[in-house]
ZAFI-59162 format. One record per atom (N, C-alpha, C): x, y, z; residue number from 0; atom name. Coordinates in nm, 2 decimals. Atoms other than C-alpha are relative to their C-alpha. Example, Ala and Ser with C-alpha at 12.3 -4.5 7.8 and 13.67 -1.06 7.14 Angstrom:
{{0.09,-0.12,0.00},0,'N'}
{{1.23,-0.45,0.78},0,'CA'}
{{0.09,0.12,0.00},0,'C'}
{{-0.09,-0.11,0.00},1,'N'}
{{1.37,-0.11,0.71},1,'CA'}
{{-0.08,0.11,0.08},1,'C'}
END
This chain:
{{0.07,-0.11,0.02},0,'N'}
{{-2.63,2.11,2.81},0,'CA'}
{{-0.11,-0.03,-0.11},0,'C'}
{{0.11,0.02,0.09},1,'N'}
{{-2.97,2.11,2.63},1,'CA'}
{{-0.03,0.14,-0.07},1,'C'}
{{0.04,-0.11,0.09},2,'N'}
{{-3.05,2.35,2.34},2,'CA'}
{{-0.14,-0.01,-0.05},2,'C'}
{{0.14,0.00,0.05},3,'N'}
{{-3.40,2.45,2.23},3,'CA'}
{{0.00,0.07,-0.13},3,'C'}
{{0.02,-0.07,0.13},4,'N'}
{{-3.52,2.55,1.89},4,'CA'}
{{-0.07,0.13,0.03},4,'C'}
{{0.05,-0.14,-0.03},5,'N'}
{{-3.60,2.92,1.88},5,'CA'}
{{-0.13,0.03,-0.08},5,'C'}
{{0.12,-0.03,0.08},6,'N'}
{{-3.89,2.89,1.64},6,'CA'}
{{-0.12,0.00,0.09},6,'C'}
{{0.12,0.00,-0.08},7,'N'}
{{-4.22,2.99,1.81},7,'CA'}
{{-0.08,-0.12,-0.02},7,'C'}
{{0.09,0.11,0.00},8,'N'}
{{-4.44,2.70,1.90},8,'CA'}
{{0.08,-0.14,-0.02},8,'C'}
{{-0.08,0.13,0.02},9,'N'}
{{-4.15,2.44,1.84},9,'CA'}
{{0.05,-0.04,0.14},9,'C'}
{{-0.04,0.05,-0.14},10,'N'}
{{-4.08,2.23,2.15},10,'CA'}
{{0.12,-0.09,-0.01},10,'C'}
{{-0.11,0.09,0.02},11,'N'}
{{-3.78,2.05,2.00},11,'CA'}
{{0.12,0.04,0.08},11,'C'}
{{-0.11,-0.03,-0.09},12,'N'}
{{-3.48,2.02,2.23},12,'CA'}
{{0.11,-0.11,-0.04},12,'C'}
{{-0.11,0.10,0.02},13,'N'}
{{-3.14,1.85,2.18},13,'CA'}
{{0.12,0.03,0.08},13,'C'}
{{-0.13,-0.02,-0.06},14,'N'}
{{-2.80,1.80,2.32},14,'CA'}
{{0.11,-0.05,-0.09},14,'C'}
{{-0.11,0.04,0.09},15,'N'}
{{-2.46,1.71,2.19},15,'CA'}
{{-0.01,-0.14,-0.05},15,'C'}
{{0.02,0.14,0.05},16,'N'}
{{-2.55,1.34,2.17},16,'CA'}
{{-0.13,-0.04,-0.07},16,'C'}
{{0.13,0.04,0.06},17,'N'}
{{-2.90,1.36,2.03},17,'CA'}
{{0.01,0.00,-0.15},17,'C'}
{{0.02,0.01,0.14},18,'N'}
{{-3.01,1.28,1.68},18,'CA'}
{{-0.05,0.13,-0.06},18,'C'}
{{0.05,-0.12,0.06},19,'N'}
{{-3.17,1.62,1.64},19,'CA'}
{{0.11,0.10,-0.04},19,'C'}
{{-0.09,-0.10,0.05},20,'N'}
{{-2.98,1.87,1.43},20,'CA'}
{{-0.05,0.14,0.04},20,'C'}
{{0.03,-0.14,-0.03},21,'N'}
{{-2.97,2.22,1.56},21,'CA'}
{{0.10,0.09,-0.07},21,'C'}
{{-0.08,-0.09,0.08},22,'N'}
{{-2.84,2.50,1.34},22,'CA'}
{{0.01,0.14,0.06},22,'C'}
{{-0.02,-0.14,-0.04},23,'N'}
{{-2.69,2.83,1.45},23,'CA'}
{{-0.03,0.09,-0.12},23,'C'}
{{0.03,-0.10,0.10},24,'N'}
{{-2.79,3.14,1.25},24,'CA'}
{{0.13,0.02,-0.08},24,'C'}
{{-0.12,-0.03,0.08},25,'N'}
{{-2.55,3.21,0.96},25,'CA'}
{{0.07,0.13,0.05},25,'C'}
{{-0.08,-0.12,-0.04},26,'N'}
{{-2.27,3.46,1.03},26,'CA'}
{{-0.01,0.11,-0.11},26,'C'}
{{0.02,-0.09,0.12},27,'N'}
{{-2.32,3.61,0.68},27,'CA'}
{{-0.13,0.08,0.03},27,'C'}
{{0.12,-0.09,-0.03},28,'N'}
{{-2.56,3.91,0.74},28,'CA'}
{{-0.11,-0.01,-0.10},28,'C'}
{{0.11,0.02,0.10},29,'N'}
{{-2.75,3.86,0.41},29,'CA'}
{{-0.07,-0.13,0.02},29,'C'}
{{0.07,0.13,-0.03},30,'N'}
{{-2.82,3.50,0.49},30,'CA'}
{{-0.08,0.00,0.13},30,'C'}
{{0.06,-0.01,-0.13},31,'N'}
{{-2.90,3.58,0.85},31,'CA'}
{{-0.13,0.08,-0.02},31,'C'}
{{0.13,-0.08,0.02},32,'N'}
{{-3.16,3.84,0.73},32,'CA'}
{{-0.10,-0.09,-0.07},32,'C'}
{{0.10,0.09,0.07},33,'N'}
{{-3.32,3.58,0.50},33,'CA'}
{{-0.06,-0.10,0.10},33,'C'}
{{0.05,0.09,-0.11},34,'N'}
{{-3.35,3.34,0.80},34,'CA'}
{{-0.10,0.07,0.09},34,'C'}
{{0.08,-0.08,-0.09},35,'N'}
{{-3.50,3.61,1.02},35,'CA'}
{{-0.13,0.03,-0.07},35,'C'}
{{0.12,-0.04,0.08},36,'N'}
{{-3.75,3.73,0.75},36,'CA'}
{{-0.09,-0.12,-0.02},36,'C'}
{{0.08,0.12,0.02},37,'N'}
{{-3.86,3.37,0.69},37,'CA'}
{{-0.08,-0.03,0.13},37,'C'}
{{0.06,0.03,-0.13},38,'N'}
{{-3.93,3.32,1.06},38,'CA'}
{{-0.11,0.10,0.03},38,'C'}
{{0.09,-0.11,-0.03},39,'N'}
{{-4.10,3.66,1.09},39,'CA'}
{{-0.13,-0.01,-0.09},39,'C'}
{{0.12,0.02,0.08},40,'N'}
{{-4.34,3.56,0.80},40,'CA'}
{{-0.09,-0.09,0.08},40,'C'}
{{0.08,0.09,-0.08},41,'N'}
{{-4.46,3.29,1.04},41,'CA'}
{{-0.04,0.06,0.13},41,'C'}
{{0.03,-0.07,-0.13},42,'N'}
{{-4.43,3.49,1.37},42,'CA'}
{{0.06,0.14,-0.01},42,'C'}
{{-0.06,-0.14,0.02},43,'N'}
{{-4.39,3.87,1.31},43,'CA'}
{{0.07,0.06,0.11},43,'C'}
{{-0.06,-0.06,-0.12},44,'N'}
{{-4.28,3.94,1.66},44,'CA'}
{{0.14,-0.06,0.03},44,'C'}
{{-0.13,0.07,-0.03},45,'N'}
{{-3.97,3.71,1.64},45,'CA'}
{{0.12,0.10,-0.01},45,'C'}
{{-0.12,-0.08,0.00},46,'N'}
{{-3.64,3.88,1.72},46,'CA'}
{{0.12,-0.10,0.02},46,'C'}
{{-0.12,0.09,0.00},47,'N'}
{{-3.31,3.69,1.66},47,'CA'}
{{0.09,0.04,0.11},47,'C'}
{{-0.11,-0.02,-0.10},48,'N'}
{{-3.05,3.65,1.94},48,'CA'}
{{0.12,-0.09,-0.05},48,'C'}
{{-0.11,0.08,0.04},49,'N'}
{{-2.70,3.52,1.89},49,'CA'}
{{0.00,-0.14,0.05},49,'C'}
{{0.00,0.13,-0.06},50,'N'}
{{-2.77,3.22,2.11},50,'CA'}
{{-0.11,-0.09,-0.05},50,'C'}
{{0.11,0.08,0.06},51,'N'}
{{-3.06,3.10,1.90},51,'CA'}
{{0.04,-0.11,-0.09},51,'C'}
{{-0.02,0.11,0.09},52,'N'}
{{-3.07,2.77,1.72},52,'CA'}
{{-0.14,-0.03,-0.07},52,'C'}
{{0.11,0.05,0.07},53,'N'}
{{-3.31,2.64,1.45},53,'CA'}
{{0.02,-0.15,-0.02},53,'C'}
{{-0.02,0.14,0.01},54,'N'}
{{-3.38,2.27,1.45},54,'CA'}
{{-0.03,-0.05,-0.14},54,'C'}
{{0.02,0.06,0.14},55,'N'}
{{-3.39,2.04,1.14},55,'CA'}
{{-0.14,-0.01,-0.04},55,'C'}
{{0.14,0.01,0.04},56,'N'}
{{-3.77,2.03,1.15},56,'CA'}
{{-0.05,0.11,-0.09},56,'C'}
{{0.04,-0.12,0.07},57,'N'}
{{-3.78,2.37,0.99},57,'CA'}
{{0.06,0.01,-0.14},57,'C'}
{{-0.07,0.01,0.13},58,'N'}
{{-3.58,2.27,0.68},58,'CA'}
{{-0.05,-0.11,-0.08},58,'C'}
{{0.04,0.11,0.09},59,'N'}
{{-3.67,2.06,0.38},59,'CA'}
{{0.11,-0.10,-0.01},59,'C'}
{{-0.11,0.10,0.02},60,'N'}
{{-3.48,1.74,0.31},60,'CA'}
{{0.10,0.05,-0.11},60,'C'}
{{-0.08,-0.05,0.11},61,'N'}
{{-3.35,1.92,-0.01},61,'CA'}
{{0.09,0.11,0.05},61,'C'}
{{-0.09,-0.10,-0.06},62,'N'}
{{-3.18,2.18,0.22},62,'CA'}
{{0.13,-0.06,0.05},62,'C'}
{{-0.12,0.07,-0.05},63,'N'}
{{-2.92,1.92,0.31},63,'CA'}
{{0.08,-0.06,-0.11},63,'C'}
{{-0.09,0.06,0.09},64,'N'}
{{-2.62,1.80,0.13},64,'CA'}
{{-0.01,-0.15,0.02},64,'C'}
{{0.00,0.15,-0.01},65,'N'}
{{-2.56,1.42,0.07},65,'CA'}
{{0.06,-0.04,0.14},65,'C'}
{{-0.07,0.04,-0.13},66,'N'}
{{-2.34,1.42,0.39},66,'CA'}
{{-0.08,0.06,0.12},66,'C'}
{{0.09,-0.06,-0.10},67,'N'}
{{-2.63,1.57,0.59},67,'CA'}
{{0.04,0.13,0.06},67,'C'}
{{-0.03,-0.14,-0.04},68,'N'}
{{-2.48,1.91,0.62},68,'CA'}
{{-0.10,0.10,-0.06},68,'C'}
{{0.10,-0.10,0.06},69,'N'}
{{-2.71,2.21,0.57},69,'CA'}
{{0.07,0.08,-0.11},69,'C'}
{{-0.05,-0.07,0.12},70,'N'}
{{-2.66,2.37,0.23},70,'CA'}
{{0.02,0.15,0.04},70,'C'}
{{-0.03,-0.14,-0.03},71,'N'}
{{-2.52,2.73,0.24},71,'CA'}
{{-0.12,0.09,-0.04},71,'C'}
{{0.11,-0.07,0.05},72,'N'}
{{-2.84,2.84,0.05},72,'CA'}
{{-0.13,-0.03,0.08},72,'C'}
{{0.12,0.04,-0.07},73,'N'}
{{-3.08,2.68,0.30},73,'CA'}
{{-0.06,0.11,0.09},73,'C'}
{{0.08,-0.09,-0.08},74,'N'}
{{-3.35,2.89,0.47},74,'CA'}
{{-0.11,-0.07,0.07},74,'C'}
{{0.11,0.07,-0.06},75,'N'}
{{-3.59,2.76,0.73},75,'CA'}
{{-0.13,0.04,-0.06},75,'C'}
{{0.13,-0.03,0.08},76,'N'}
{{-3.93,2.73,0.56},76,'CA'}
{{-0.11,-0.09,0.05},76,'C'}
{{0.11,0.09,-0.05},77,'N'}
{{-4.13,2.46,0.75},77,'CA'}
{{-0.04,0.05,0.14},77,'C'}
{{0.04,-0.06,-0.13},78,'N'}
{{-4.34,2.61,1.03},78,'CA'}
{{-0.14,-0.06,0.03},78,'C'}
{{0.13,0.05,-0.04},79,'N'}
{{-4.64,2.49,1.23},79,'CA'}
{{-0.03,0.06,0.14},79,'C'}
{{0.04,-0.05,-0.13},80,'N'}
{{-4.83,2.60,1.54},80,'CA'}
{{0.03,-0.10,0.11},80,'C'}
{{-0.04,0.10,-0.10},81,'N'}
{{-4.73,2.28,1.71},81,'CA'}
{{0.11,-0.09,-0.06},81,'C'}
{{-0.11,0.07,0.06},82,'N'}
{{-4.40,2.11,1.64},82,'CA'}
{{0.09,-0.06,0.11},82,'C'}
{{-0.09,0.06,-0.09},83,'N'}
{{-4.19,1.86,1.83},83,'CA'}
{{0.07,-0.11,-0.07},83,'C'}
{{-0.08,0.10,0.07},84,'N'}
{{-3.91,1.64,1.70},84,'CA'}
{{-0.03,-0.13,0.07},84,'C'}
{{0.02,0.14,-0.05},85,'N'}
{{-3.98,1.27,1.74},85,'CA'}
{{0.13,-0.07,0.01},85,'C'}
{{-0.13,0.06,-0.01},86,'N'}
{{-3.67,1.11,1.88},86,'CA'}
{{0.01,-0.14,-0.06},86,'C'}
{{0.00,0.13,0.06},87,'N'}
{{-3.77,0.78,1.72},87,'CA'}
{{0.04,0.01,-0.15},87,'C'}
{{-0.04,-0.02,0.14},88,'N'}
{{-3.69,0.93,1.38},88,'CA'}
{{0.14,-0.03,-0.03},88,'C'}
END
């Protein structure tokens, strides 16, 4: 199965074996709201769905722990009108 990043204009896709990290929205409603608001600052018409994922391209390197897990405080903050994960990275 292939998953796509939900960020508007992002063309990144990944599957279970790919190097691309895809993150589900947090279950915590307060953190979820922070994620949605951050995305809506970039694309005001964005509406979150439970099936949406955000790829690693939209997070800073400082948003990750030493073990490459996303920090609990991380919020997507990197946006562009054209984005595609380079699988050579």
